[in-house]
MDTraj code that builds the backbone (N, CA, C; nanometers):
import mdtraj as md
import numpy as np

residues = "MET LYS ASN ILE LYS ILE SER ASN TYR ASN SER LYS TYR ASP LYS SER PHE TYR GLU LEU ASN LYS SER TRP ILE GLU GLU PHE TRP ILE LEU GLU ASP SER ASP LEU LYS ASP LEU LEU ASN PRO ARG GLU SER ILE ILE ASN LEU GLY GLY GLU ILE PHE PHE ALA VAL ILE ASP ASN LEU ALA VAL GLY THR ALA ALA MET ILE PRO SER PRO HIS ASN LYS ILE GLU LEU ALA LYS MET THR ILE GLN LYS GLU TYR ARG GLY LYS GLY LEU SER LYS ILE LEU LEU GLU ARG CYS ILE GLU TYR ALA ILE ILE SER LYS ALA ASN GLU ILE PHE LEU ILE SER ASN SER ARG LEU PHE SER ALA ARG LYS LEU TYR ASP LYS PHE GLY PHE LYS GLU VAL ASP LEU ASP SER ASN LYS TYR LYS ARG GLY ASN TYR LYS MET VAL LEU ARG LEU".split()
xyz = np.array([
    [-1.1040, 1.0011, -1.2559],
    [-1.2051, 1.0546, -1.1665],
    [-1.1796, 1.2023, -1.1399],
    [-1.2863, 1.2775, -1.1320],
    [-1.2750, 1.4183, -1.0984],
    [-1.2699, 1.4317, -0.9459],
    [-1.2176, 1.5445, -0.9013],
    [-1.2127, 1.5771, -0.7576],
    [-1.1178, 1.4874, -0.6768],
    [-1.0396, 1.4040, -0.7424],
    [-0.9490, 1.3181, -0.6677],
    [-0.8209, 1.3928, -0.6376],
    [-0.7754, 1.3799, -0.5149],
    [-0.6510, 1.4400, -0.4732],
    [-0.5709, 1.3304, -0.4052],
    [-0.4418, 1.3237, -0.4348],
    [-0.3536, 1.2314, -0.3626],
    [-0.2810, 1.3132, -0.2571],
    [-0.3060, 1.2794, -0.1346],
    [-0.2503, 1.3526, -0.0199],
    [-0.1416, 1.2705, 0.0482],
    [-0.0373, 1.3383, 0.0903],
    [0.0654, 1.2727, 0.1731],
    [0.0061, 1.2496, 0.3120],
    [0.0836, 1.1817, 0.3968],
    [0.0387, 1.1505, 0.5306],
    [-0.0097, 1.2756, 0.6052],
    [-0.1229, 1.2590, 0.6710],
    [-0.1781, 1.3602, 0.7606],
    [-0.2495, 1.2807, 0.8692],
    [-0.2158, 1.3120, 0.9930],
    [-0.2755, 1.2345, 1.1046],
    [-0.4266, 1.2381, 1.1068],
    [-0.4881, 1.3361, 1.0437],
    [-0.6339, 1.3378, 1.0410],
    [-0.6936, 1.2203, 0.9668],
    [-0.6089, 1.1510, 0.8889],
    [-0.6560, 1.0327, 0.8155],
    [-0.6163, 0.9021, 0.8838],
    [-0.5627, 0.9074, 1.0056],
    [-0.5203, 0.7853, 1.0743],
    [-0.6375, 0.6865, 1.0892],
    [-0.7507, 0.7352, 1.1262],
    [-0.8676, 0.6457, 1.1438],
    [-0.9060, 0.5831, 1.0081],
    [-0.8986, 0.6619, 0.8998],
    [-0.9303, 0.6102, 0.7672],
    [-0.8279, 0.5050, 0.7265],
    [-0.7019, 0.5261, 0.7576],
    [-0.5973, 0.4293, 0.7241],
    [-0.6307, 0.2945, 0.7902],
    [-0.6690, 0.3009, 0.9154],
    [-0.7063, 0.1793, 0.9874],
    [-0.8333, 0.1159, 0.9282],
    [-0.9382, 0.1933, 0.9137],
    [-1.0663, 0.1404, 0.8702],
    [-1.0623, 0.0852, 0.7278],
    [-0.9967, 0.1559, 0.6359],
    [-0.9888, 0.1094, 0.4979],
    [-0.9158, -0.0248, 0.4898],
    [-0.8057, -0.0365, 0.5611],
    [-0.7277, -0.1599, 0.5565],
    [-0.7969, -0.2739, 0.6339],
    [-0.8546, -0.2410, 0.7455],
    [-0.9272, -0.3450, 0.8222],
    [-1.0377, -0.4026, 0.7346],
    [-1.1069, -0.3183, 0.6631],
    [-1.2187, -0.3618, 0.5794],
    [-1.1727, -0.4610, 0.4709],
    [-1.0692, -0.4281, 0.3962],
    [-1.0308, -0.5195, 0.2881],
    [-0.9645, -0.6455, 0.3412],
    [-0.8868, -0.6338, 0.4462],
    [-0.8211, -0.7533, 0.5006],
    [-0.9272, -0.8508, 0.5537],
    [-1.0239, -0.7974, 0.6238],
    [-1.1272, -0.8862, 0.6816],
    [-1.2267, -0.9385, 0.5803],
    [-1.2189, -0.8935, 0.4548],
    [-1.2994, -0.9573, 0.3496],
    [-1.2525, -1.1020, 0.3304],
    [-1.1240, -1.1271, 0.3534],
    [-1.0642, -1.2576, 0.3243],
    [-0.9994, -1.3250, 0.4455],
    [-0.9454, -1.2452, 0.5353],
    [-0.8614, -1.2996, 0.6440],
    [-0.8931, -1.2289, 0.7744],
    [-0.8049, -1.2433, 0.8721],
    [-0.8142, -1.1669, 0.9951],
    [-0.6931, -1.0763, 1.0046],
    [-0.7076, -0.9691, 1.0797],
    [-0.5937, -0.8785, 1.1009],
    [-0.4851, -0.9539, 1.1759],
    [-0.3621, -0.9382, 1.1293],
    [-0.2466, -1.0011, 1.1936],
    [-0.1743, -0.8991, 1.2814],
    [-0.0854, -0.9482, 1.3670],
    [-0.0085, -0.8578, 1.4528],
    [0.0682, -0.7537, 1.3705],
    [0.1262, -0.7952, 1.2588],
    [0.2019, -0.7009, 1.1757],
    [0.1083, -0.5938, 1.1164],
    [-0.0155, -0.6298, 1.0870],
    [-0.1125, -0.5298, 1.0388],
    [-0.1398, -0.4282, 1.1482],
    [-0.1716, -0.4789, 1.2672],
    [-0.2088, -0.3907, 1.3776],
    [-0.0932, -0.2951, 1.4130],
    [0.0291, -0.3445, 1.4077],
    [0.1452, -0.2599, 1.4369],
    [0.1461, -0.1382, 1.3434],
    [0.1233, -0.1614, 1.2138],
    [0.1257, -0.0516, 1.1167],
    [-0.0020, 0.0332, 1.1224],
    [-0.1154, -0.0338, 1.1398],
    [-0.2438, 0.0382, 1.1298],
    [-0.2775, 0.1217, 1.2531],
    [-0.2384, 0.0759, 1.3707],
    [-0.2740, 0.1480, 1.4920],
    [-0.1777, 0.2630, 1.5239],
    [-0.0559, 0.2563, 1.4733],
    [0.0433, 0.3627, 1.4993],
    [0.1180, 0.3964, 1.3702],
    [0.0506, 0.4466, 1.2681],
    [0.1173, 0.4693, 1.1404],
    [0.2328, 0.5701, 1.1471],
    [0.2194, 0.6693, 1.2331],
    [0.3281, 0.7666, 1.2449],
    [0.4550, 0.6979, 1.2969],
    [0.4369, 0.6171, 1.4009],
    [0.5514, 0.5513, 1.4624],
    [0.6098, 0.4403, 1.3747],
    [0.5228, 0.3594, 1.3156],
    [0.5708, 0.2410, 1.2424],
    [0.6069, 0.2657, 1.0972],
    [0.5649, 0.3802, 1.0405],
    [0.5937, 0.4068, 0.8994],
    [0.6573, 0.5452, 0.8805],
    [0.5906, 0.6491, 0.9240],
    [0.6368, 0.7858, 0.8965],
    [0.7676, 0.8165, 0.9668],
    [0.7765, 0.7869, 1.0953],
    [0.8988, 0.8189, 1.1701],
    [1.0177, 0.7360, 1.1257],
    [0.9940, 0.6308, 1.0483],
    [1.1033, 0.5480, 0.9952],
    [1.1506, 0.5992, 0.8597],
    [1.0874, 0.7077, 0.8131],
    [1.1229, 0.7644, 0.6833],
    [1.0326, 0.7210, 0.5721],
    [0.9195, 0.6609, 0.6038],
    [0.8252, 0.6183, 0.5030],
    [0.7180, 0.7234, 0.4760],
    [0.6211, 0.6840, 0.3990],
    [0.5113, 0.7756, 0.3627],
    [0.3826, 0.6950, 0.3493],
    [0.2719, 0.7619, 0.3722],
    [0.1391, 0.7046, 0.3484],
    [0.0654, 0.8026, 0.2597],
    [0.0122, 0.7522, 0.1513],
    [-0.0640, 0.8347, 0.0590],
    [-0.2118, 0.8015, 0.0740],
    [-0.2939, 0.9043, 0.0505],
    [-0.4381, 0.8881, 0.0586],
    [-0.5012, 0.9424, -0.0684],
    [-0.5952, 0.8659, -0.1242],
    [-0.6796, 0.9140, -0.2310],
    [-0.7980, 0.9791, -0.1623],
    [-0.8126, 1.1098, -0.1858],
    [-0.9126, 1.1874, -0.1137],
    [-1.0108, 1.2464, -0.2129],
    [-1.1386, 1.2288, -0.1825],
    [-1.2464, 1.2891, -0.2604],
    [-1.3342, 1.3669, -0.1651],
    [-1.3493, 1.4958, -0.1878],
    [-1.4312, 1.5833, -0.1023],
    [-1.3962, 1.5629, 0.0472],
    [-1.2676, 1.5701, 0.0777],
    [-1.2162, 1.5561, 0.2149],
    [-1.2376, 1.4186, 0.2783],
    [-1.2754, 1.3199, 0.1987],
    [-1.2946, 1.1837, 0.2482],
    [-1.1857, 1.0944, 0.1891],
    [-1.1087, 1.0288, 0.2741],
    [-1.0062, 0.9338, 0.2288],
    [-1.0776, 0.8056, 0.1814],
    [-1.0640, 0.7765, 0.0532],
    [-1.1301, 0.6579, -0.0039],
    [-1.0306, 0.5525, -0.0477],
    [-0.9034, 0.5822, -0.0324],
    [-0.7998, 0.4853, -0.0684],
    [-0.6704, 0.5226, -0.0001],
    [-0.5800, 0.4255, 0.0094],
    [-0.4540, 0.4513, 0.0762],
    [-0.3481, 0.3526, 0.0294],
    [-0.2226, 0.3897, 0.0488],
    [-0.1082, 0.3016, 0.0206],
    [0.0082, 0.3513, 0.1045],
    [0.0849, 0.2594, 0.1614],
    [0.1989, 0.2945, 0.2452],
    [0.3281, 0.2524, 0.1744],
    [0.4320, 0.3323, 0.1968],
    [0.5672, 0.3025, 0.1491],
    [0.6537, 0.2929, 0.2721],
    [0.6985, 0.1700, 0.3042],
    [0.7712, 0.1432, 0.4266],
    [0.9171, 0.1155, 0.3928],
    [1.0106, 0.1975, 0.4480],
    [1.1505, 0.1765, 0.4175],
    [1.1995, 0.0401, 0.4669],
    [1.2923, -0.0160, 0.3908],
    [1.3479, -0.1462, 0.4211],
    [1.4980, -0.1365, 0.3984],
    [1.5769, -0.2254, 0.4570],
    [1.7214, -0.2196, 0.4364],
    [1.7619, -0.2334, 0.2888],
    [1.8824, -0.1924, 0.2615],
    [1.9428, -0.2063, 0.1282],
    [1.8716, -0.1212, 0.0219],
    [1.8243, -0.0042, 0.0621],
    [1.7644, 0.0922, -0.0313],
    [1.6415, 0.0369, -0.1016],
    [1.5618, -0.0403, -0.0270],
    [1.4368, -0.0937, -0.0800],
    [1.3206, -0.0350, -0.0055],
    [1.2057, -0.0327, -0.0694],
    [1.0830, 0.0178, -0.0060],
    [0.9722, -0.0848, -0.0255],
    [0.9017, -0.1121, 0.0810],
    [0.7854, -0.2025, 0.0728],
    [0.6605, -0.1227, 0.0413],
    [0.5889, -0.1660, -0.0604],
    [0.4552, -0.1139, -0.0910],
    [0.3589, -0.1985, -0.0082],
    [0.2860, -0.1362, 0.0809],
    [0.1999, -0.2100, 0.1738],
    [0.0696, -0.1345, 0.1983],
    [-0.0271, -0.2049, 0.2490],
    [-0.1536, -0.1449, 0.2944],
    [-0.2200, -0.0611, 0.1859],
    [-0.2172, -0.1147, 0.0646],
    [-0.2804, -0.0456, -0.0470],
    [-0.4214, -0.0969, -0.0638],
    [-0.5173, -0.0065, -0.0573],
    [-0.6574, -0.0457, -0.0720],
    [-0.7416, 0.0737, -0.1162],
    [-0.8553, 0.0404, -0.1749],
    [-0.9559, 0.1406, -0.2139],
    [-1.0886, 0.0985, -0.1495],
    [-1.1603, 0.1972, -0.0972],
    [-1.2927, 0.1695, -0.0402],
    [-1.3792, 0.1003, -0.1471],
    [-1.4555, 0.0021, -0.1048],
    [-1.5307, -0.0839, -0.1969],
    [-1.6086, -0.0066, -0.3023],
    [-1.6793, 0.0954, -0.2623],
    [-1.7653, 0.1692, -0.3570],
    [-1.6863, 0.2442, -0.4635],
    [-1.5578, 0.2642, -0.4415],
    [-1.4741, 0.3409, -0.5367],
    [-1.3823, 0.2522, -0.6176],
    [-1.3871, 0.1212, -0.5987],
    [-1.3017, 0.0307, -0.6743],
    [-1.3442, 0.0267, -0.8194],
    [-1.2475, -0.0016, -0.9074],
    [-1.2758, -0.0108, -1.0505],
    [-1.2812, 0.1212, -1.1203],
    [-1.2392, 0.2277, -1.0547],
    [-1.2442, 0.3611, -1.1136],
    [-1.1065, 0.4194, -1.1410],
    [-1.0014, 0.3374, -1.1257],
    [-0.8670, 0.3828, -1.1583],
    [-0.7896, 0.4448, -1.0411],
    [-0.8484, 0.4442, -0.9224],
    [-0.7806, 0.5079, -0.8095],
    [-0.6550, 0.4323, -0.7677],
    [-0.6567, 0.2997, -0.7741],
    [-0.5380, 0.2236, -0.7356],
    [-0.4226, 0.2525, -0.8303],
    [-0.4521, 0.2752, -0.9568],
    [-0.3499, 0.3090, -1.0554],
    [-0.2859, 0.4437, -1.0193],
    [-0.3681, 0.5424, -0.9826],
    [-0.3196, 0.6736, -0.9449],
    [-0.2349, 0.6645, -0.8176],
    [-0.2801, 0.5895, -0.7218],
    [-0.2036, 0.5704, -0.5964],
    [-0.0693, 0.5014, -0.6264],
    [-0.0715, 0.3977, -0.7059],
    [0.0510, 0.3259, -0.7367],
    [0.1497, 0.4140, -0.8122],
    [0.1012, 0.4939, -0.9044],
    [0.1890, 0.5880, -0.9749],
    [0.2573, 0.6813, -0.8763],
    [0.1824, 0.7306, -0.7783],
    [0.2401, 0.8205, -0.6780],
    [0.3421, 0.7460, -0.5916],
    [0.3145, 0.6216, -0.5579],
    [0.4107, 0.5443, -0.4786],
    [0.5406, 0.5212, -0.5543],
    [0.5317, 0.4921, -0.6832],
    [0.6511, 0.4721, -0.7655],
    [0.7303, 0.6006, -0.7740],
    [0.6605, 0.7106, -0.7948],
    [0.7260, 0.8421, -0.8002],
    [0.7992, 0.8695, -0.6685],
    [0.7349, 0.8398, -0.5578],
    [0.7960, 0.8595, -0.4273],
    [0.9243, 0.7743, -0.4134],
    [0.9194, 0.6503, -0.4568],
    [1.0353, 0.5639, -0.4475],
    [1.1511, 0.6156, -0.5307],
    [1.1205, 0.6652, -0.6495],
    [1.2246, 0.7201, -0.7370],
    [1.2876, 0.8433, -0.6733],
    [1.2055, 0.9353, -0.6215],
    [1.2549, 1.0569, -0.5551],
    [1.3380, 1.0187, -0.4326],
    [1.2987, 0.9104, -0.3649],
    [1.3701, 0.8642, -0.2456],
    [1.4979, 0.7895, -0.2807],
    [1.5232, 0.7742, -0.4092],
    [1.6426, 0.7028, -0.4584],
    [1.6472, 0.5558, -0.4178],
    [1.5304, 0.4963, -0.4041],
    [1.5243, 0.3522, -0.3781],
    [1.5621, 0.2794, -0.5064],
    [1.6173, 0.1599, -0.4910],
    [1.6498, 0.0836, -0.6096],
    [1.5455, -0.0266, -0.6376],
    [1.4531, -0.0430, -0.5433],
    [1.3544, -0.1476, -0.5608],
    [1.2301, -0.1215, -0.4733],
    [1.1139, -0.1515, -0.5292],
    [0.9897, -0.1559, -0.4525],
    [0.9507, -0.3030, -0.4469],
    [0.9154, -0.3514, -0.3288],
    [0.8670, -0.4890, -0.3184],
    [0.7341, -0.4907, -0.2473],
    [0.6606, -0.5980, -0.2669],
    [0.5319, -0.6160, -0.2005],
    [0.5131, -0.7638, -0.1748],
    [0.4332, -0.7925, -0.0737],
    [0.3907, -0.9267, -0.0401],
    [0.2386, -0.9287, -0.0581],
    [0.1884, -1.0249, -0.1332],
    [0.0447, -1.0297, -0.1574],
    [-0.0045, -1.1736, -0.1538],
    [-0.1303, -1.1902, -0.1947],
    [-0.1928, -1.3217, -0.1951],
    [-0.2623, -1.3422, -0.3293],
    [-0.2529, -1.4618, -0.3809],
    [-0.3079, -1.4929, -0.5121],
    [-0.4605, -1.4798, -0.5190],
    [-0.5275, -1.4690, -0.4074],
    [-0.6728, -1.4463, -0.4086],
    [-0.7084, -1.3050, -0.4535],
    [-0.6119, -1.2145, -0.4496],
    [-0.6372, -1.0739, -0.4858],
    [-0.6086, -1.0520, -0.6354],
    [-0.6997, -1.0997, -0.7177],
    [-0.6772, -1.1021, -0.8614],
    [-0.6553, -0.9633, -0.9229],
    [-0.7379, -0.8661, -0.8856],
    [-0.7236, -0.7326, -0.9466],
    [-0.5934, -0.6667, -0.9041],
    [-0.5496, -0.6923, -0.7804],
    [-0.4217, -0.6372, -0.7360],
    [-0.3089, -0.6953, -0.8217],
    [-0.3112, -0.8251, -0.8432],
    [-0.2059, -0.8888, -0.9220],
    [-0.2028, -0.8335, -1.0649],
    [-0.3200, -0.8121, -1.1245],
    [-0.3244, -0.7543, -1.2590],
    [-0.2605, -0.6146, -1.2609],
    [-0.2887, -0.5374, -1.1555],
    [-0.2296, -0.4013, -1.1469],
    [-0.0769, -0.4093, -1.1376],
    [-0.0265, -0.4965, -1.0504],
    [0.1180, -0.5076, -1.0340],
    [0.1837, -0.5539, -1.1626],
    [0.1244, -0.6494, -1.2296],
    [0.1786, -0.6971, -1.3573],
    [0.1822, -0.5830, -1.4594],
    [0.0742, -0.5072, -1.4661],
    [0.0652, -0.3958, -1.5612],
    [0.1775, -0.2932, -1.5382],
    [0.2172, -0.2739, -1.4136],
    [0.3215, -0.1767, -1.3807],
    [0.4613, -0.2343, -1.3879],
    [0.4739, -0.3602, -1.4257],
    [0.6046, -0.4182, -1.4451],
    [0.6653, -0.4866, -1.3242],
    [0.5883, -0.5098, -1.2174],
    [0.6393, -0.5849, -1.1057],
    [0.6610, -0.7285, -1.1500],
    [0.7661, -0.7921, -1.0997],
    [0.7982, -0.9303, -1.1347],
    [0.7967, -1.0165, -1.0084],
    [0.7397, -1.1345, -1.0203],
    [0.7342, -1.2269, -0.9069],
    [0.8739, -1.2823, -0.8794],
    [0.9095, -1.2886, -0.7521],
    [1.0380, -1.3451, -0.7091],
    [1.0095, -1.4442, -0.5956],
    [1.1113, -1.5132, -0.5499],
    [1.0934, -1.6061, -0.4389],
    [1.0426, -1.5329, -0.3156],
    [0.9459, -1.5904, -0.2482],
    [0.8924, -1.5337, -0.1252],
    [0.9933, -1.5625, -0.0137],
    [1.0524, -1.4561, 0.0393],
    [1.1540, -1.4711, 0.1444],
    [1.1140, -1.3970, 0.2703],
    [0.9836, -1.3843, 0.2908],
    [0.9311, -1.3104, 0.4058],
    [0.8156, -1.3869, 0.4671],
    [0.8048, -1.3758, 0.5972],
    [0.6887, -1.4313, 0.6657],
    [0.6188, -1.3220, 0.7471],
    [0.6348, -1.1967, 0.6978],
    [0.5738, -1.0829, 0.7665],
    [0.4218, -1.1011, 0.7785],
    [0.3607, -1.1558, 0.6734],
    [0.2163, -1.1779, 0.6726],
    [0.1901, -1.3266, 0.6513],
    [0.1081, -1.3863, 0.7367],
    [0.0732, -1.5281, 0.7196],
    [-0.0025, -1.5488, 0.5900],
    [-0.0793, -1.4506, 0.5470],
    [-0.1598, -1.4643, 0.4260],
    [-0.0774, -1.4438, 0.2991],
    [0.0412, -1.3906, 0.3084],
    [0.1241, -1.3649, 0.1925],
    [0.1733, -1.4939, 0.1287],
    [0.1393, -1.5129, -0.0001],
    [0.1895, -1.6337, -0.0666],
    [0.2704, -1.6030, -0.1937],
    [0.2969, -1.4742, -0.2201],
    [0.3934, -1.4411, -0.3237],
    [0.4500, -1.3032, -0.2969],
    [0.5680, -1.2808, -0.3578],
    [0.6377, -1.1514, -0.3461],
    [0.6657, -1.1023, -0.4880],
    [0.6543, -0.9717, -0.5040],
    [0.6881, -0.9103, -0.6337],
    [0.7807, -0.7934, -0.6097],
    [0.8639, -0.7645, -0.7117],
    [0.9531, -0.6501, -0.7042],
    [0.9453, -0.5703, -0.8326],
    [0.9690, -0.4420, -0.8177],
    [0.9848, -0.3506, -0.9296],
    [1.1208, -0.2832, -0.9097],
    [1.2142, -0.3160, -0.9984],
    [1.3474, -0.2563, -0.9900],
    [1.3421, -0.1195, -1.0542],
    [1.4015, -0.0225, -0.9880],
    [1.3956, 0.1155, -1.0341],
    [1.5291, 0.1569, -1.0965],
])
top = md.Topology()
chain = top.add_chain()
for i, resn in enumerate(residues, 1):
    res = top.add_residue(resn, chain, resSeq=i)
    for name in ("N", "CA", "C"):
        top.add_atom(name, md.element.get_by_symbol(name[0]), res)
traj = md.Trajectory(xyz[None], top)
């Protein structure tokens, strides 16, 4: 896509971070407490902990986002990754995921993990394409999460 820019966290996109994620989550489920914690206070719950939030921006409009949340043992959680409905299928999630992996490598993480749901077919295809491997689900952070994947770096 032309005119696409991947931007690091900027508080001017806080509302977009909330709205983009609320939209995709509510397509299938309801917002959970863990969602609200991250979405309503991204600076406090992600950035101030040493994480990052990336935005896919077109003409100053955030149309996609992904968060990298630090976790113990030099791991990073890939979370809250979504693309606005009208922009899906155009390769933006691939660009966002590439940036997230680059960030994890620069941060010297040894693993990226994610919790997802088998109903999200296109997300699973993307993770598989990038070499994420399914492992035992050892988290109950999200009630909707029914599998976990990792990418060892």
